[in-house]
C-alpha positions in Angstrom: 18.0 11.5 -73.9 20.8 10.9 -71.4 19.9 14.1 -69.6 16.2 13.1 -69.5 17.1 9.6 -68.1 19.4 11.2 -65.5 16.6 13.6 -64.4 14.1 10.7 -64.1 16.5 8.7 -62.0 17.1 11.6 -59.7 13.4 12.4 -59.4 12.6 8.8 -58.5 15.3 8.8 -55.9 13.8 12.0 -54.5 10.4 10.3 -54.2 11.8 7.2 -52.5 13.7 9.4 -50.0 10.5 11.3 -49.2 8.5 8.1 -48.7 11.1 6.7 -46.4 11.4 9.9 -44.4 7.6 10.2 -44.0 7.4 6.6 -42.7 10.2 7.3 -40.1 8.8 10.6 -39.0 5.3 9.2 -38.6 6.5 6.1 -36.7 8.6 8.1 -34.3 5.9 10.6 -33.5 3.2 7.9 -33.0 5.3 5.7 -30.7 6.5 8.5 -28.4 5.1 8.3 -24.9 2.3 10.7 -24.0 -1.1 11.7 -25.4 -1.4 14.9 -27.6 -5.1 15.1 -26.8 -4.4 15.2 -23.1 -1.7 17.8 -23.6 -4.2 19.9 -25.5 -7.3 19.5 -23.3 -5.8 18.8 -19.8 -5.8 15.8 -17.5 -9.2 16.7 -15.9 -11.1 16.5 -19.2 -14.1 14.2 -19.4 -13.1 10.9 -21.1 -16.1 11.2 -23.5 -14.8 14.6 -24.6 -11.3 13.1 -25.1 -12.7 10.3 -27.2 -14.6 12.8 -29.3 -11.4 14.8 -29.8 -9.5 11.7 -30.8 -12.2 10.8 -33.3 -12.2 14.3 -34.7 -8.4 14.2 -35.2 -8.4 10.7 -36.6 -6.3 9.4 -33.7 -8.8 6.6 -33.0 -7.9 4.8 -36.3 -5.3 2.1 -36.7 -1.8 3.5 -37.0 -1.4 2.2 -40.6 -4.7 3.9 -41.6 -3.6 7.1 -40.0 -0.3 7.0 -41.9 -1.9 6.3 -45.3 -4.4 9.2 -44.8 -1.7 11.6 -43.6 0.7 10.7 -46.4 -2.0 11.1 -49.1 -3.0 14.5 -47.7 0.7 15.5 -47.3 1.5 15.0 -51.0 -1.3 17.4 -51.8 0.1 20.0 -49.5 -2.2 19.3 -46.6 -0.2 18.4 -43.5 -3.2 18.4 -41.1 -4.2 20.8 -38.4 -2.3 21.9 -35.4 -3.7 20.4 -32.2 -2.6 23.3 -30.1 -3.0 26.3 -32.4 -6.0 25.0 -34.2 -4.7 26.2 -37.6 -3.7 24.3 -40.7 -0.1 23.3 -40.6 0.3 24.4 -44.2 -0.9 27.9 -43.2 1.7 28.0 -40.4 4.4 27.0 -42.8 3.4 29.6 -45.4 3.5 32.3 -42.7 6.9 31.3 -41.2 8.8 30.1 -44.3 9.6 33.6 -45.8 11.6 34.5 -42.7 13.5 31.2 -42.8 14.2 31.6 -46.6 15.5 35.2 -46.0 17.8 33.9 -43.2 19.0 31.0 -45.4 19.7 33.3 -48.4 21.5 35.8 -46.2 23.6 33.1 -44.6 24.5 31.7 -48.0 25.7 35.2 -49.1 27.8 35.4 -45.9 29.2 32.0 -46.4 30.2 32.6 -50.1 31.6 36.1 -49.3 34.0 34.4 -46.8 34.6 31.1 -48.6 35.5 32.3 -52.1 38.2 34.8 -51.3 39.7 32.6 -48.6 39.6 29.5 -50.7 41.2 31.1 -53.7 43.9 33.0 -51.7 44.7 29.8 -49.7 45.2 27.8 -52.9 47.1 30.5 -54.7 49.7 30.8 -51.9 49.7 27.2 -50.7 52.1 26.6 -47.8 52.5 30.3 -46.9 51.3 32.1 -43.9 48.1 33.2 -45.5 47.3 29.6 -46.4 47.9 28.4 -42.8 45.8 31.3 -41.5 42.9 30.5 -43.8 43.0 26.7 -42.9 43.1 27.5 -39.2 40.1 29.9 -39.5 38.3 27.3 -41.5 38.9 24.6 -38.9 37.7 27.0 -36.2 34.6 27.8 -38.2 33.7 24.1 -38.6 34.3 23.4 -34.9 32.5 26.4 -33.4 29.0 25.6 -32.2 26.3 27.8 -33.6 24.7 28.5 -30.3 28.0 29.6 -28.8 28.8 31.9 -31.7 25.3 33.4 -31.7 25.4 34.2 -28.0 28.9 35.7 -28.4 27.8 38.0 -31.2 24.7 39.0 -29.2 26.9 39.9 -26.2 29.5 41.9 -28.2 27.6 43.5 -31.0 24.1 43.6 -29.5 24.6 44.3 -25.8 27.9 46.0 -25.4 28.4 47.9 -28.7 24.7 48.1 -29.5 25.3 48.0 -33.3 22.6 45.4 -34.1 19.4 44.3 -32.6 19.7 41.2 -30.4 16.6 39.5 -31.8 13.4 39.7 -33.7 12.6 39.9 -37.4 11.5 42.7 -39.8 10.3 41.9 -43.3 12.4 43.4 -46.1 9.0 44.5 -47.7 8.2 46.5 -44.5 11.6 48.2 -43.8 14.6 47.1 -45.8 17.1 48.9 -43.5 15.7 47.4 -40.3 15.4 44.0 -42.0 19.1 44.1 -42.8 20.0 45.2 -39.3 18.0 42.3 -37.8 19.4 39.6 -40.2 23.1 40.4 -39.9 24.0 38.6 -36.7 21.8 35.5 -37.4 23.3 35.2 -40.9 26.8 35.4 -39.6 26.0 32.8 -37.0 24.5 30.4 -39.5 26.8 31.1 -42.4 30.2 30.9 -40.7 30.3 27.1 -40.3 29.3 26.5 -43.9 31.7 29.1 -45.1 34.5 27.0 -43.7 33.2 23.9 -45.4 32.9 25.6 -48.8 36.3 27.2 -48.4 38.0 23.9 -47.8 36.3 22.3 -50.8 37.2 25.2 -53.0 40.8 25.2 -51.9 41.1 21.4 -52.5 39.5 21.7 -56.0 41.7 24.6 -57.0 44.8 22.8 -55.9 43.8 19.9 -58.1 43.1 22.2 -61.1 46.4 24.1 -60.6 48.3 20.9 -61.1 46.8 20.2 -64.5 48.8 20.4 -67.7 46.8 23.2 -69.3 47.7 25.5 -66.3 51.4 24.8 -66.9 50.8 25.6 -70.6 49.2 28.9 -69.6 52.2 29.8 -67.5 54.5 28.9 -70.4 52.6 31.3 -72.7 53.4 34.1 -70.2 49.9 34.6 -68.8 49.7 36.4 -65.5 49.2 34.3 -62.4 46.1 36.3 -61.4 44.4 35.7 -64.7 45.2 32.0 -64.6 43.8 31.6 -61.1 40.5 33.4 -61.7 39.9 32.6 -65.4 41.0 29.0 -65.5 41.5 27.5 -62.1 38.6 29.1 -60.3 36.0 28.5 -63.0 36.9 24.8 -63.2 37.1 24.4 -59.4 33.5 25.7 -59.1 32.0 22.4 -60.4 32.7 20.2 -57.3 32.3 23.3 -55.0 28.7 23.7 -56.4 27.7 20.4 -54.9 28.9 21.4 -51.4 27.3 24.8 -51.7 24.0 23.1 -52.6 24.2 20.8 -49.6 25.0 23.8 -47.4 22.0 25.8 -48.7 19.8 22.8 -48.0 21.1 22.5 -44.5 20.6 26.2 -44.0 16.9 25.9 -45.0 16.3 22.9 -42.8 18.6 23.6 -39.9 17.8 27.1 -38.7 16.1 25.9 -35.5 19.1 26.9 -33.1 19.6 30.3 -34.7 15.9 31.1 -34.7 15.5 30.2 -31.1 18.6 32.2 -30.0 17.6 35.3 -31.9 13.9 34.9 -31.3 13.0 34.8 -35.0 9.5 33.5 -36.0 10.6 31.1 -38.6 10.0 27.4 -39.4 12.8 26.3 -37.1 11.2 28.1 -34.1 7.8 26.7 -35.1 9.3 23.2 -34.9 10.9 23.9 -31.5 7.7 25.2 -30.0 5.7 22.3 -31.4 8.1 19.7 -29.9 7.7 21.4 -26.5 3.9 21.3 -26.8 3.8 17.8 -28.4 1.9 19.1 -31.3 2.3 16.0 -33.5 0.7 17.3 -36.6 3.0 20.4 -36.7 6.1 18.4 -35.9 5.4 15.8 -38.7 4.5 18.5 -41.2 7.6 20.7 -40.5 10.1 17.9 -40.5 8.7 16.5 -43.8 8.6 20.0 -45.3 12.3 20.5 -44.3 13.3 17.2 -45.7 11.4 17.9 -49.0 13.2 21.3 -49.2 16.6 19.6 -48.7 16.1 16.9 -51.3 14.6 19.5 -53.7 17.6 21.8 -53.4 20.0 18.9 -54.0 17.9 17.7 -57.0 18.3 21.2 -58.5 22.0 21.0 -57.8 22.2 17.7 -59.6 20.4 19.2 -62.6 22.7 22.2 -62.7 25.7 19.9 -62.3 24.5 17.7 -65.2 24.1 20.8 -67.4 27.5 22.2 -66.5 29.4 18.9 -66.8 27.5 16.4 -69.2 30.0 13.6 -68.3 28.1 12.8 -65.1 25.0 11.8 -67.2 26.8 8.7 -68.5 
């Protein structure tokens, strides 16, 4: 019963966040200067044609009515129709999301591959040279802008060494080898910053666990340090690290716009970028709300998993 109550509370919080986000998104887009119909049809269009287009798109209705209609349709998966591309926003999202999901998963793999060994080694040899090196690299990873790292990787590994393609995307279903080659540089660019965050959290959690009494007892019984670190400290330190990893994956799903633009990848982030440039209100609203929904859904799943692993948080 405690778990069910916990899940209901988290789900209600999710719904409230989505409602608030939808209101903010809609208000911002509607009160921005400019007319999307003029951007679509041109300044020389007959005023009667413009009026018919506004009526067709529902832009002649009061703002509150437009919001209620859009919100009701959005909760059924209908985000409206693109003004510029003349396609349903949901179809555009379905076409672009697999690429963004692939990039986010690959970036998470890169982040964990860097963060777990670095965090464990840093905590195991606290205060030594390897610890200082890991912390310095972690600080550099957090501080390094994605766009700068992406351009640097393109110049070194794409242009000079020609090891990887400098842009584009190939589906894993079409050609797994080429898909891997195209995703390596973007995944490193996006995953590096989050690797540093996860590493620092894992290090702090492991240092806290290594100070516990049962770790001292394990040492007293003559257990090897490697066994204690991986079997006892690492497993218990994963619980708070899981929350940070969930946040990181949510940010990866919703924050790929810079990486997708730099590497010319046709994902959801690039769709948002192009829609902002063309003032395609329906697409911008739909993509932003979709990204927020993904973020809160990932964190809801993390909360559920957290409650299953550690039942004390249900109290």
